[in-house]
All heavy atoms as an XYZ file, in Angstrom:
1055
protein
N     163.919     99.594     86.420
C     162.841    100.469     86.162
C     161.655     99.894     86.931
O     161.227     98.698     86.736
C     162.441    100.476     84.584
C     161.496    101.473     84.229
S     161.551    101.916     82.408
C     161.609    100.302     81.594
N     161.003    100.604     87.731
C     159.890    100.112     88.614
C     158.561     99.983     87.694
O     158.528    100.666     86.629
N     157.806     99.183     88.273
C     156.594     98.916     87.635
C     155.474     99.771     88.194
O     155.209     99.814     89.370
C     156.138     97.466     87.736
O     154.886     97.224     87.131
N     154.779    100.596     87.229
C     153.702    101.525     87.626
C     152.765    101.367     86.536
O     152.943    102.307     85.569
C     154.205    102.858     87.961
C     153.148    103.793     88.386
C     152.671    103.795     89.730
C     152.576    104.694     87.470
C     151.570    104.583     90.015
C     151.500    105.518     87.791
C     151.034    105.505     89.075
O     150.001    106.310     89.453
N     151.906    100.492     86.497
C     150.890    100.486     85.405
C     149.772    101.411     85.609
O     149.425    101.766     86.712
C     150.351     99.035     85.347
N     149.279    101.788     84.370
C     148.085    102.822     84.478
C     147.561    103.013     83.083
O     147.927    102.464     82.133
N     146.779    103.992     82.985
C     146.168    104.485     81.774
C     146.352    106.063     81.485
O     146.139    106.764     82.399
C     144.691    104.155     81.698
C     144.354    102.764     81.803
C     144.124    101.996     82.950
C     144.388    101.851     80.741
N     143.886    100.677     82.757
C     144.044    100.507     81.382
C     144.513    101.837     79.424
C     143.997     99.337     80.704
C     144.414    100.660     78.684
C     144.145     99.403     79.258
N     146.691    106.380     80.283
C     146.934    107.797     79.860
C     145.690    108.056     79.017
O     145.437    107.379     78.012
C     148.237    108.089     79.170
C     148.370    109.249     78.468
C     148.051    109.486     77.057
C     148.363    110.594     79.005
N     148.146    110.939     76.835
C     148.347    111.627     78.022
C     148.515    111.120     80.317
C     148.458    112.964     78.213
C     148.681    112.499     80.601
C     148.596    113.254     79.504
N     144.943    109.081     79.271
C     143.809    109.555     78.375
C     144.469    110.216     77.223
O     144.981    111.379     77.337
C     142.853    110.433     79.011
C     141.765    110.874     78.043
C     141.676    112.119     77.498
C     140.719    110.224     77.476
N     140.774    112.161     76.588
C     140.009    110.939     76.508
C     140.308    108.859     77.684
C     138.993    110.633     75.797
C     139.259    108.520     76.950
C     138.537    109.285     75.999
N     144.344    109.603     76.044
C     145.062    110.171     74.791
C     143.936    110.915     73.983
O     143.017    110.399     73.570
C     145.508    108.958     73.885
O     145.883    109.439     72.675
N     144.189    112.230     73.790
C     143.423    113.027     72.967
C     143.499    112.567     71.587
O     142.519    112.773     70.784
C     143.769    114.545     73.078
O     144.947    114.769     72.770
N     144.586    112.140     71.114
C     144.801    111.552     69.722
C     143.820    110.397     69.480
O     143.215    110.330     68.464
C     146.249    111.104     69.498
O     147.157    112.210     69.740
C     146.508    110.442     68.134
N     143.742    109.569     70.460
C     142.839    108.274     70.217
C     141.484    108.582     70.779
O     140.673    107.728     70.421
C     143.404    107.107     70.987
C     144.940    106.758     70.595
S     144.902    106.327     68.810
C     143.682    104.840     68.838
N     141.265    109.489     71.580
C     139.941    109.680     72.137
C     139.550    108.507     73.277
O     138.460    108.030     73.367
N     140.654    107.916     73.745
C     140.547    106.731     74.495
C     141.757    106.599     75.418
O     142.810    107.373     75.275
C     140.382    105.447     73.612
C     139.671    104.275     74.393
O     139.498    104.389     75.648
O     139.381    103.258     73.680
N     141.699    105.641     76.274
C     142.927    105.449     77.188
C     143.984    104.546     76.364
O     143.659    103.762     75.587
C     142.530    104.652     78.413
C     141.725    105.535     79.401
N     140.401    105.562     79.411
C     142.138    106.405     80.184
C     139.979    106.283     80.378
N     141.043    106.992     80.829
N     145.213    104.836     76.707
C     146.392    104.112     76.226
C     147.169    103.613     77.472
O     147.459    104.358     78.345
C     147.334    104.925     75.354
C     148.540    104.262     74.965
C     146.537    105.367     74.155
N     147.397    102.240     77.624
C     148.044    101.722     78.748
C     149.575    102.051     78.839
O     150.104    102.324     77.750
N     150.099    101.966     79.903
C     151.448    102.053     80.284
C     151.845    101.162     81.397
O     151.042    100.854     82.207
C     151.949    103.515     80.430
C     151.293    104.233     81.681
C     151.811    104.103     82.842
C     150.217    104.959     81.364
C     151.313    104.718     84.008
C     149.522    105.639     82.481
C     150.134    105.514     83.813
N     153.196    100.701     81.508
C     153.616     99.837     82.429
C     154.621    100.489     83.413
O     155.202     99.720     84.315
C     154.185     98.550     81.827
C     153.099     97.750     81.113
C     153.627     96.559     80.294
O     154.773     96.597     80.022
O     152.889     95.497     80.356
N     155.125    101.698     83.216
C     156.094    102.336     84.031
C     155.683    103.819     83.912
O     155.153    104.347     82.907
C     157.483    102.055     83.557
O     157.610    102.515     82.284
N     156.455    104.636     84.717
C     156.363    106.100     84.664
C     157.094    106.560     83.300
O     156.555    107.433     82.693
C     157.129    106.752     85.889
C     156.479    106.776     87.139
C     156.704    106.067     88.165
C     155.206    107.507     87.424
N     155.761    106.280     89.193
C     154.895    107.337     88.811
C     154.413    108.500     86.694
C     153.805    107.812     89.384
C     153.415    108.954     87.392
C     153.047    108.712     88.703
N     157.982    105.857     82.971
C     158.881    106.396     81.749
C     157.925    106.052     80.503
O     157.801    106.913     79.572
C     160.095    105.543     81.570
C     161.032    105.889     80.447
C     161.460    107.477     80.672
C     162.195    105.021     80.415
N     157.209    104.947     80.399
C     156.281    104.698     79.396
C     155.259    105.668     79.349
O     154.652    106.173     78.428
C     155.631    103.195     79.431
C     156.689    102.259     78.963
C     155.922    100.830     78.927
O     154.677    100.819     78.894
O     156.652     99.856     79.088
N     154.691    106.038     80.570
C     153.613    107.072     80.617
C     154.008    108.394     80.007
O     153.396    109.110     79.295
C     153.165    107.329     82.064
C     151.921    108.249     82.150
C     151.981    109.262     83.260
N     153.226    109.859     83.449
C     153.487    110.474     84.513
N     152.640    110.538     85.599
N     154.740    111.136     84.752
N     155.302    108.837     80.419
C     155.784    110.067     79.934
C     155.987    110.002     78.407
O     155.672    110.918     77.714
C     157.217    110.431     80.552
C     157.019    110.646     82.041
O     155.980    110.772     82.498
O     158.182    110.630     82.682
N     156.285    108.888     77.875
C     156.444    108.767     76.409
C     155.066    108.714     75.665
O     154.955    109.221     74.569
C     157.340    107.579     76.115
C     158.778    107.867     76.327
N     159.257    107.720     77.543
C     159.690    108.403     75.515
C     160.557    108.130     77.454
N     160.873    108.482     76.241
N     153.905    108.116     76.336
C     152.783    108.133     75.905
C     152.322    109.530     75.771
O     151.600    109.973     74.696
C     151.882    107.233     76.662
N     152.514    110.257     76.764
C     152.223    111.806     76.809
C     152.857    112.494     75.599
O     152.250    113.263     74.917
C     152.639    112.369     78.103
C     151.810    111.858     79.160
S     152.442    112.420     80.902
C     152.383    114.179     80.688
N     154.125    112.225     75.504
C     154.812    112.962     74.351
C     154.308    112.577     72.993
O     154.173    113.366     72.123
C     156.388    112.650     74.380
C     157.194    113.258     75.592
C     158.571    112.760     75.610
C     157.191    114.776     75.354
N     154.106    111.228     72.868
C     153.517    110.855     71.440
C     152.156    111.384     71.338
O     151.885    111.734     70.199
C     153.443    109.202     71.559
C     154.723    108.482     71.307
C     154.557    107.079     71.682
C     155.349    108.698     70.031
N     151.376    111.649     72.279
C     150.012    112.182     72.233
C     150.082    113.594     71.805
O     149.208    114.133     71.077
C     149.326    112.097     73.552
C     147.873    112.242     73.361
O     147.239    111.863     72.308
O     147.195    112.585     74.462
N     151.232    114.330     71.980
C     151.359    115.698     71.593
C     152.148    115.818     70.281
O     152.237    116.986     69.768
C     152.130    116.541     72.668
C     151.166    116.993     73.833
C     151.144    116.055     74.980
C     150.499    117.959     73.849
C     150.390    116.453     75.973
C     149.617    118.281     74.956
C     149.517    117.523     75.961
N     152.616    114.675     69.634
C     153.170    114.847     68.405
C     152.072    115.049     67.286
O     151.122    114.273     67.139
C     153.943    113.499     68.106
C     154.947    113.138     68.978
C     156.211    113.964     68.821
O     156.492    114.395     67.781
N     156.813    114.351     70.010
N     152.270    116.067     66.505
C     151.229    116.464     65.522
C     151.268    115.463     64.332
O     150.166    115.274     63.785
C     151.520    117.872     64.946
C     151.278    118.921     66.066
C     152.881    118.051     64.335
N     152.379    114.713     64.114
C     152.361    113.792     63.114
C     151.895    112.335     63.622
O     151.797    111.469     62.764
C     153.765    113.705     62.502
C     154.973    113.312     63.497
O     154.757    113.527     64.599
O     155.893    112.825     62.889
N     151.613    112.199     64.825
C     151.131    110.906     65.287
C     149.574    111.016     65.213
O     148.984    111.849     65.976
C     151.635    110.593     66.726
C     150.925    109.240     67.194
C     153.140    110.352     66.708
N     148.934    110.073     64.494
C     147.508    110.090     64.356
C     146.828    108.918     65.086
O     145.534    108.866     65.162
C     146.984    110.156     62.902
C     147.608    111.371     62.257
C     147.593    108.932     62.110
N     147.505    107.846     65.553
C     147.159    106.765     66.343
C     148.200    106.249     67.232
O     149.391    106.316     66.801
C     146.495    105.728     65.394
N     147.745    105.719     68.266
C     148.762    105.127     69.339
C     148.264    103.933     69.905
O     146.953    104.074     70.308
C     149.096    106.217     70.340
C     149.998    105.936     71.482
C     151.431    105.529     71.020
C     150.096    107.051     72.400
N     148.977    102.844     70.089
C     148.582    101.627     70.685
C     149.805    101.104     71.592
O     150.928    101.170     71.357
C     148.288    100.546     69.733
N     149.395    100.788     72.899
C     150.294    100.217     73.748
C     150.362     98.724     73.841
O     149.300     98.044     73.539
C     150.154    100.679     75.284
O     148.822    100.263     75.670
N     151.464     98.122     73.959
C     151.729     96.623     73.840
C     150.842     96.055     72.689
O     149.978     95.319     72.888
C     151.235     95.926     75.139
C     152.226     96.194     76.335
C     152.174     97.589     76.906
O     151.213     98.218     77.170
N     153.351     98.147     77.157
N     151.204     96.405     71.482
C     150.494     96.205     70.258
C     150.413     94.877     69.733
O     149.435     94.440     69.149
C     151.104     97.232     69.222
C     152.410     97.346     69.606
C     152.445     97.369     71.075
N     151.509     93.961     69.960
C     151.540     92.582     69.453
C     152.648     91.813     70.167
O     153.596     92.554     70.782
C     151.711     92.655     67.980
C     152.964     93.469     67.532
C     154.219     92.983     67.540
C     152.794     94.780     67.044
C     155.324     93.716     67.126
C     153.968     95.554     66.625
C     155.213     94.915     66.742
N     152.637     90.524     69.956
C     153.725     89.663     70.364
C     154.511     89.387     69.227
O     154.113     89.163     68.139
C     153.086     88.322     71.024
C     152.573     88.364     72.337
C     151.154     88.548     72.679
C     153.304     88.413     73.518
N     151.109     88.528     73.957
C     152.431     88.518     74.617
C     154.729     88.261     73.842
C     152.718     88.335     75.939
C     155.006     88.108     75.211
C     154.102     88.254     76.154
N     155.778     89.351     69.524
C     156.736     88.972     68.470
C     157.428     87.775     69.067
O     157.954     87.701     70.150
C     157.822     90.028     68.218
C     158.988     89.709     67.185
C     158.349     89.623     65.890
C     159.922     90.954     67.233
N     157.568     86.514     68.266
C     158.096     85.302     68.697
C     159.292     84.959     67.889
O     159.033     85.127     66.657
C     157.116     84.264     69.015
O     156.087     84.538     69.714
N     160.331     84.332     68.336
C     161.381     83.859     67.432
C     162.110     82.854     68.230
O     162.044     82.635     69.398
C     162.304     85.025     67.082
C     163.156     85.646     68.255
C     164.403     85.344     68.584
C     162.777     86.675     69.243
N     164.871     86.036     69.621
C     163.831     86.856     69.987
C     161.516     87.375     69.374
C     163.786     87.729     71.099
C     161.495     88.192     70.450
C     162.582     88.452     71.146
N     162.899     81.971     67.477
C     163.804     81.048     68.114
C     165.205     81.553     68.344
O     165.799     82.220     67.579
C     163.874     79.768     67.187
C     162.607     79.127     66.782
C     162.087     78.280     67.960
N     162.948     77.206     68.393
C     162.795     76.613     69.390
N     161.860     76.794     70.321
N     163.711     75.691     69.782
N     165.642     81.256     69.611
C     167.047     81.671     69.910
C     167.719     80.587     70.655
O     167.173     80.217     71.734
C     166.946     82.961     70.642
C     168.292     83.451     71.211
N     169.240     84.073     70.217
C     168.927     83.389     72.320
C     170.296     84.325     70.948
N     170.126     83.966     72.219
N     168.707     80.013     70.228
C     169.409     78.871     70.897
C     168.435     77.849     71.596
O     168.471     77.592     72.653
C     170.253     79.578     72.122
C     171.395     80.505     71.621
C     172.149     81.050     72.810
O     171.747     80.827     73.926
O     173.034     81.896     72.430
N     167.847     77.164     70.576
C     166.974     76.056     70.854
C     165.847     76.516     71.786
O     165.277     75.525     72.469
C     167.668     74.896     71.505
C     168.632     74.409     70.322
O     168.327     74.428     69.147
O     169.729     73.875     70.812
N     165.378     77.660     71.875
C     164.179     77.935     72.675
C     163.454     79.135     72.117
O     164.079     79.842     71.235
C     164.553     78.364     74.180
C     165.331     79.591     74.271
C     165.804     79.771     75.680
N     166.527     80.958     75.838
C     166.017     82.131     76.419
N     164.892     82.230     76.947
N     166.931     83.135     76.521
N     162.157     79.216     72.412
C     161.360     80.260     71.864
C     161.454     81.464     72.801
O     161.299     81.367     73.964
C     159.886     79.797     71.795
O     159.786     78.695     70.835
C     158.982     80.898     71.203
N     161.708     82.661     72.151
C     161.727     84.017     72.986
C     160.575     84.808     72.433
O     159.995     84.593     71.275
C     162.965     84.703     72.510
C     164.287     84.146     73.118
C     164.627     84.461     74.406
N     164.273     85.806     74.857
C     165.208     86.846     74.761
N     166.335     86.622     74.307
N     164.763     88.029     75.107
N     159.987     85.606     73.321
C     158.817     86.428     73.017
C     159.086     87.838     73.504
O     159.779     88.047     74.404
C     157.582     85.903     73.601
C     157.182     84.550     73.070
C     155.948     84.062     73.507
N     155.504     84.557     74.925
C     154.259     84.553     75.345
N     153.255     83.915     74.580
N     153.963     84.836     76.525
N     158.571     88.771     72.893
C     158.729     90.219     73.154
C     157.489     90.992     72.760
O     156.946     90.673     71.636
C     160.000     90.786     72.555
C     160.151     92.239     72.777
N     160.371     92.742     74.083
C     160.073     93.259     72.007
C     160.431     94.098     73.934
N     160.297     94.410     72.589
N     157.085     91.906     73.525
C     155.964     92.811     73.269
C     156.512     94.186     73.226
O     156.970     94.621     74.298
C     154.818     92.717     74.328
C     153.700     93.688     73.913
C     154.266     91.379     74.344
N     156.601     94.903     72.077
C     157.020     96.329     72.143
C     156.076     97.174     72.941
O     154.922     96.820     73.211
C     156.915     96.622     70.618
C     156.950     95.304     69.725
C     156.347     94.371     70.730
N     156.627     98.276     73.376
C     155.878     99.178     74.239
C     154.748    100.024     73.480
O     153.583     99.996     74.033
C     156.756    100.092     74.946
C     157.776     99.449     75.923
O     157.231     98.487     76.599
O     158.901     99.736     75.956
N     154.981    100.338     72.325
C     153.964    101.162     71.680
C     154.148    101.071     69.997
O     155.172    100.621     69.557
C     154.217    102.593     71.771
C     154.034    103.051     73.252
C     155.004    103.538     73.910
C     152.699    103.242     73.700
C     154.828    103.867     75.316
C     152.513    103.678     75.023
C     153.661    104.069     75.890
N     153.061    101.175     69.360
C     152.886    101.374     67.946
C     152.249    102.685     67.791
O     151.283    103.053     68.294
C     152.204    100.298     67.282
C     152.107    100.497     65.780
C     153.056    100.078     64.979
C     150.994    101.104     65.231
C     153.035    100.337     63.555
C     150.905    101.362     63.927
C     151.911    100.993     63.083
N     153.058    103.521     66.915
C     152.468    104.902     66.574
C     152.248    104.985     65.056
O     153.264    104.610     64.278
C     153.434    105.979     67.077
N     151.087    105.309     64.590
C     150.758    105.519     63.198
C     150.938    106.991     62.998
O     150.447    107.714     63.716
C     149.346    105.069     62.864
C     148.872    105.457     61.468
C     149.606    104.587     60.458
N     149.247    103.255     60.587
C     150.020    102.249     60.076
N     151.094    102.482     59.297
N     149.748    100.962     60.248
N     151.650    107.259     61.907
C     152.017    108.706     61.585
C     151.000    109.119     60.475
O     150.407    108.460     59.742
C     153.496    108.858     61.208
C     154.336    108.483     62.457
C     155.852    108.622     62.206
O     156.236    108.608     61.068
N     156.470    109.020     63.172
N     150.888    110.404     60.443
C     149.976    111.106     59.396
C     150.306    110.702     58.022
O     149.381    110.587     57.242
C     150.039    112.577     59.444
N     151.600    110.329     57.636
C     151.907    110.024     56.160
C     151.521    108.468     55.995
O     151.800    108.027     54.934
C     153.252    110.316     55.926
C     154.300    109.555     56.684
O     153.865    108.672     57.589
O     155.506    109.787     56.546
N     150.919    107.825     56.979
C     150.644    106.459     56.846
C     151.706    105.455     57.300
O     151.431    104.324     57.364
N     152.867    106.063     57.593
C     153.915    105.139     58.127
C     153.715    104.831     59.603
O     152.789    105.456     60.208
C     155.229    105.779     57.875
O     155.439    106.973     58.639
N     154.504    103.925     60.199
C     154.368    103.737     61.547
C     155.693    103.435     62.261
O     156.717    103.230     61.555
N     155.646    103.510     63.458
C     156.821    103.297     64.239
C     156.463    102.300     65.394
O     155.665    102.466     66.183
C     157.408    104.709     64.899
C     158.582    104.473     65.623
C     157.553    105.707     63.804
N     157.418    101.326     65.538
C     157.314    100.285     66.702
C     158.365    100.694     67.611
O     159.568    101.062     67.200
C     157.624     98.945     66.106
C     157.591     97.957     67.311
C     156.705     98.456     65.138
N     157.874    100.945     68.851
C     158.734    101.679     69.837
C     159.002    100.919     71.194
O     157.886    100.279     71.555
C     158.103    102.989     70.277
C     157.891    103.933     68.999
C     158.854    103.667     71.359
C     156.915    104.991     69.183
N     160.197    100.832     71.557
C     160.436    100.299     72.827
C     161.080    101.496     73.803
O     161.802    102.214     73.337
C     161.405     99.051     72.866
C     160.776     97.814     72.472
O     159.911     97.301     73.235
O     161.287     97.245     71.378
N     160.523    101.500     74.959
C     161.018    102.589     75.872
C     161.923    101.921     76.897
O     161.385    101.091     77.716
C     159.762    103.226     76.570
C     160.165    104.313     77.589
C     158.897    103.830     75.638
N     163.148    102.245     76.978
C     163.948    101.702     77.961
C     165.275    102.550     78.091
O     165.865    102.888     77.271
C     164.433    100.325     77.572
C     165.219     99.567     78.623
C     164.262     98.912     79.672
N     163.143     98.262     79.165
C     163.074     96.934     78.882
N     164.193     96.215     79.163
N     162.097     96.411     78.447
N     165.504    102.993     79.425
C     166.674    103.761     79.617
C     168.074    102.883     79.259
O     168.011    101.681     79.472
C     166.797    104.039     81.125
C     165.328    103.723     81.638
C     164.761    102.749     80.645
N     169.035    103.422     78.644
C     170.209    102.719     78.214
C     170.927    102.082     79.365
O     171.242    100.842     79.197
C     171.229    103.659     77.692
C     170.862    104.257     76.318
O     170.024    103.439     75.541
O     171.386    105.298     75.886
N     170.864    102.482     80.533
C     171.618    101.812     81.609
C     170.729    100.633     82.274
O     171.216    100.075     83.153
C     171.925    102.763     82.723
C     170.806    103.509     83.379
O     169.709    103.308     82.965
O     170.931    104.119     84.392
N     169.547    100.426     81.687
C     168.765     99.362     82.178
C     168.432     98.221     81.115
O     167.482     97.495     81.202
C     167.356     99.798     82.718
C     167.731    100.690     84.015
C     166.348    101.113     84.617
O     165.373    100.520     84.424
N     166.449    102.160     85.474
N     169.267     98.282     80.134
C     169.143     97.248     78.982
C     169.935     96.058     79.320
O     171.200     96.079     79.166
C     169.417     97.859     77.685
C     168.479     98.971     77.336
C     169.310     96.794     76.513
C     168.627     99.731     76.122
N     169.419     95.003     79.580
C     170.137     93.783     79.934
C     170.282     93.121     78.650
O     169.668     93.341     77.565
C     169.222     92.817     80.830
C     168.786     93.533     82.177
C     170.069     93.894     83.009
O     170.994     93.069     83.068
N     170.037     95.085     83.619
N     171.110     92.024     78.532
C     171.336     91.317     77.283
C     170.238     90.750     76.623
O     169.943     90.805     75.458
C     172.457     90.148     77.668
C     172.774     89.279     76.356
C     173.523     90.209     75.337
O     174.259     90.969     75.560
N     173.378     89.816     74.185
N     169.303     90.086     77.530
C     167.986     89.574     76.913
C     167.222     90.725     76.255
O     166.521     90.510     75.242
C     167.221     88.843     78.050
N     167.217     91.859     76.893
C     166.579     93.023     76.324
C     166.984     93.363     75.034
O     166.303     93.613     74.048
C     166.497     94.115     77.262
C     165.912     93.879     78.591
O     164.774     93.136     78.667
O     166.186     94.413     79.603
N     168.434     93.462     74.930
C     169.094     93.936     73.763
C     168.706     92.901     72.608
O     168.454     93.276     71.389
C     170.615     93.895     73.998
N     168.695     91.529     72.890
C     168.287     90.634     71.966
C     166.971     90.777     71.481
O     166.616     90.678     70.240
C     168.564     89.143     72.441
C     170.040     88.798     72.814
C     170.125     87.438     73.567
O     169.037     86.892     73.917
O     171.209     87.242     73.893
N     166.017     91.122     72.244
C     164.645     91.309     71.868
C     164.444     92.522     71.072
O     163.755     92.558     70.004
C     163.691     91.466     73.184
N     165.196     93.674     71.397
C     165.172     94.783     70.476
C     165.697     94.447     69.217
O     165.268     94.982     68.140
C     165.925     95.951     71.108
C     165.459     96.495     72.508
C     166.212     96.978     73.439
C     163.942     96.188     72.796
C     165.714     97.444     74.627
C     163.562     96.583     74.039
C     164.411     97.255     74.864
N     166.854     93.769     68.971
C     167.332     93.341     67.815
C     166.474     92.471     67.007
O     166.314     92.670     65.836
C     168.784     92.567     67.958
C     169.857     93.527     68.492
O     169.786     94.696     68.226
O     170.893     92.933     68.974
N     165.865     91.673     67.584
C     164.802     90.675     66.958
C     163.651     91.459     66.511
O     163.175     91.220     65.214
C     164.332     89.673     67.946
N     163.166     92.570     67.107
C     162.132     93.395     66.652
C     162.631     94.068     65.342
O     161.882     94.248     64.384
C     161.789     94.378     67.696
O     161.317     93.737     68.937
C     160.611     95.239     67.241
N     163.806     94.619     65.418
C     164.522     95.384     64.215
C     164.575     94.446     63.101
O     164.479     94.925     61.947
C     165.790     95.931     64.546
N     164.892     93.096     63.244
C     165.055     92.193     62.181
C     163.740     91.584     61.563
O     163.961     90.909     60.678
C     166.104     91.112     62.600
C     167.582     91.545     62.775
C     168.397     90.255     62.925
N     167.885     89.351     63.882
C     168.182     89.371     65.215
N     168.825     90.183     65.790
N     167.545     88.391     65.911
N     162.723     91.741     62.341
C     161.552     91.096     61.883
C     161.225     91.377     60.531
O     161.134     92.647     60.032
C     160.338     91.405     62.794
N     161.035     90.389     59.524
C     160.891     90.634     58.197
C     159.596     91.461     57.882
O     159.688     92.214     56.853
C     160.777     89.325     57.433
C     162.078     88.480     57.403
C     161.919     87.205     56.680
O     161.054     87.022     55.825
O     162.852     86.464     56.816
N     158.567     91.197     58.608
C     157.331     91.976     58.280
C     157.425     93.492     58.696
O     156.703     94.239     58.071
C     156.008     91.420     58.884
C     156.215     91.323     60.323
C     156.913     90.256     61.098
C     155.797     92.110     61.309
N     156.781     90.605     62.410
C     156.095     91.728     62.513
C     155.197     93.508     61.204
C     155.800     92.358     63.758
C     154.875     94.085     62.404
C     155.221     93.596     63.577
N     158.406     93.761     59.504
C     158.542     95.223     59.922
C     159.558     95.753     58.870
O     159.466     97.059     58.659
C     159.220     95.310     61.262
C     158.234     94.909     62.260
C     159.743     96.579     61.614
C     158.583     94.850     63.806
N     160.377     95.158     58.248
C     161.347     95.715     57.289
C     160.697     96.169     56.045
O     160.935     95.688     54.896
C     162.350     94.686     57.055
N     159.901     97.315     56.101
C     159.214     97.821     55.061
C     159.545     99.322     55.053
O     159.813     99.873     56.102
C     157.736     97.669     54.995
O     157.165     98.389     56.098
C     157.300     96.131     55.057
N     159.557    100.049     53.918
C     159.896    101.550     53.840
C     158.861    102.292     54.776
O     159.231    103.285     55.279
C     159.723    101.751     52.479
C     159.842    100.602     51.750
C     159.348     99.502     52.577
N     157.601    101.761     55.072
C     156.713    102.562     55.719
C     156.649    102.228     57.212
O     155.832    102.848     57.913
C     155.353    102.281     55.098
N     157.554    101.455     57.718
C     157.536    101.132     59.048
C     158.939    101.077     59.579
O     159.834    100.499     58.961
C     156.902     99.626     59.307
C     156.558     99.340     60.803
C     155.521    100.254     61.428
C     156.036     97.870     60.693
N     159.211    101.804     60.706
C     160.435    101.749     61.340
C     160.409    101.303     62.784
O     159.361    101.230     63.293
C     161.196    103.262     61.207
O     160.351    104.072     62.068
N     161.564    100.861     63.355
C     161.627    100.404     64.637
C     162.594    101.407     65.395
O     163.559    101.796     64.864
C     162.203     98.960     64.723
C     162.381     98.563     66.175
C     161.383     98.054     63.841
N     162.173    101.745     66.638
C     162.961    102.745     67.458
C     162.852    102.393     68.828
O     162.106    101.683     69.244
N     163.812    103.129     69.614
C     163.758    103.138     71.005
C     163.944    104.491     71.576
O     164.831    105.187     71.091
C     164.910    102.137     71.457
C     164.891    101.961     72.921
C     165.713    100.832     73.408
N     167.172    101.046     72.933
C     168.050    101.926     73.408
N     167.765    102.680     74.484
N     169.218    101.963     72.930
N     162.933    104.902     72.351
C     163.083    106.308     72.880
C     164.102    106.392     74.014
O     164.088    105.509     74.881
C     161.699    106.618     73.435
C     160.703    107.238     72.312
C     159.981    106.304     71.558
C     160.652    108.525     72.023
C     159.104    106.656     70.641
C     159.700    108.983     71.132
C     158.997    108.003     70.445
O     158.137    108.516     69.408
N     164.932    107.403     73.863
C     165.940    107.541     75.032
C     166.167    108.964     75.256
O     167.210    109.401     75.247
C     167.267    106.867     74.525
S     167.343    105.105     74.065
N     165.134    109.677     75.411
C     165.282    111.134     75.491
C     165.284    111.707     76.812
O     164.662    110.970     77.826
C     164.100    111.813     74.704
C     162.691    111.610     75.171
C     162.140    112.883     75.826
C     161.901    111.055     74.152
N     165.780    112.834     76.996
C     165.666    113.533     78.288
C     164.355    114.225     78.447
O     163.985    114.865     77.485
N     163.757    114.029     79.509
C     162.285    114.576     79.591
C     162.280    116.136     79.586
O     161.206    116.684     79.481
C     161.715    114.057     80.739
C     161.453    112.550     80.795
S     160.808    111.915     79.299
C     159.250    112.677     79.219
N     163.493    116.773     79.614
C     163.419    118.235     79.550
C     163.347    118.809     78.112
O     163.011    120.034     77.943
C     164.750    118.812     80.198
O     165.862    118.462     79.507
N     163.367    117.923     77.160
C     163.283    118.392     75.787
C     161.778    118.534     75.399
O     160.946    117.910     75.875
C     163.918    117.298     74.807
C     165.371    117.167     75.139
C     166.018    116.210     74.062
N     165.591    116.406     72.694
C     165.978    115.719     71.682
N     166.712    114.722     71.868
N     165.673    115.982     70.428
N     161.687    119.468     74.373
C     160.292    119.739     73.837
C     159.891    118.419     72.904
O     160.927    117.770     72.353
C     160.386    120.920     72.934
C     160.460    122.247     73.535
C     160.318    123.299     72.428
N     160.459    122.566     71.129
C     160.386    123.004     70.017
N     160.225    124.330     69.856
N     160.538    122.409     68.892
N     158.753    118.090     72.964
C     158.269    116.920     72.093
C     158.519    117.140     70.637
O     158.362    118.350     70.084
C     156.822    116.822     72.302
C     156.541    117.557     73.546
C     157.562    118.671     73.699
N     159.306    116.270     69.992
C     159.558    116.328     68.626
C     160.009    114.894     68.230
O     160.194    114.084     68.951
C     160.775    117.280     68.268
O     161.900    116.696     68.754
N     159.913    114.677     66.862
C     160.179    113.344     66.263
C     161.646    113.069     66.245
O     162.111    112.089     65.863
C     159.541    113.058     64.948
O     159.992    114.130     64.149
C     158.038    113.147     65.091
N     162.564    114.058     66.490
C     164.043    113.829     66.282
C     164.609    113.048     67.477
O     165.773    112.725     67.421
C     164.721    115.194     66.211
C     164.767    116.043     67.533
O     163.848    115.764     68.388
O     165.438    117.023     67.600
N     163.858    112.689     68.450
C     164.342    111.735     69.477
C     164.212    110.206     69.202
O     164.572    109.531     70.090
C     163.750    112.198     70.887
C     162.347    112.137     70.856
N     161.545    113.091     70.436
C     161.404    111.153     71.184
C     160.220    112.837     70.506
N     160.157    111.678     71.006
N     163.722    109.906     68.076
C     163.637    108.523     67.679
C     164.927    107.994     67.379
O     165.587    108.747     66.422
C     162.519    108.238     66.696
C     161.133    108.614     67.248
C     162.628    106.845     66.202
C     160.068    108.481     66.122
N     165.480    106.971     67.998
C     166.803    106.322     67.618
C     166.504    105.214     66.788
O     165.726    104.214     67.327
C     167.541    106.020     68.822
C     167.907    107.363     69.516
C     168.780    105.357     68.353
C     168.737    107.140     70.823
N     166.801    105.095     65.400
C     166.516    103.987     64.740
C     167.179    102.729     65.218
O     168.316    102.853     65.741
C     166.829    104.229     63.258
C     165.960    105.289     62.541
C     166.124    105.278     61.084
N     166.092    103.896     60.465
C     165.126    103.254     60.144
N     163.963    103.827     60.335
N     165.162    102.027     59.585
N     166.586    101.620     64.973
C     167.111    100.395     65.597
C     168.474     99.965     64.945
O     169.165     99.287     65.493
C     166.086     99.314     65.304
N     168.690    100.505     63.691
C     169.936    100.097     63.068
C     171.156    101.193     63.476
O     172.193    101.154     62.881
C     169.768     99.976     61.581
C     169.242    101.288     60.911
O     168.855    102.243     61.638
O     169.108    101.306     59.750
N     170.786    102.170     64.283
C     171.848    103.115     64.629
C     172.689    102.558     65.620
O     172.301    101.659     66.490
C     171.106    104.497     65.166
O     171.006    104.345     66.493
N     173.933    103.015     65.754
C     174.838    102.510     66.832
C     174.461    102.856     68.242
O     174.756    102.166     69.175
C     176.189    103.290     66.548
C     175.943    104.274     65.639
C     174.590    104.036     64.906
N     173.523    103.775     68.379
C     173.055    104.173     69.708
C     171.845    103.332     70.216
O     171.436    103.434     71.234
C     172.580    105.646     69.680
C     173.850    106.659     69.314
N     174.897    106.862     70.069
C     173.886    107.313     68.162
C     175.718    107.623     69.423
N     175.214    107.896     68.319
N     171.332    102.461     69.332
C     170.145    101.628     69.625
C     170.555    100.378     70.470
O     169.691     99.594     70.856
C     169.378    101.422     68.501
O     170.011    100.495     67.684
N     171.817    100.069     70.605
C     172.272     98.889     71.302
C     172.669     99.089     72.700
O     173.031    100.075     73.036
C     173.439     98.230     70.501
C     173.166     98.143     69.051
C     172.801     96.714     68.678
N     172.651     96.488     67.277
C     171.727     97.007     66.375
N     170.983     97.923     66.829
N     171.629     96.684     65.307
């Protein structure tokens, strides 16, 4: 996945939301058009954990707050570009204790861009398709 950083003007936020690739930009656009998304942040936090005697870190691509108060932590990555280290980072994000609440889910967007924007394209981190 090539690097193409920039800013998307989000009508939801009334401000710019950053992206680091065309795919992230496309997903920021889709999230901006979701009627149930009321707030959106890019690269919202660092997650650190120990793995085989070393510290690993990962920054999810987006955090989306939904109208019902729940939130979604999102990583955007095509399935064919997920390396082992990326899969470990996605798993660590899904296992993070502070994320494991009923009001917060972890997902990875893997949608075809020809689909209409809807929330049915979120793949939960615990689904067999998220690995």
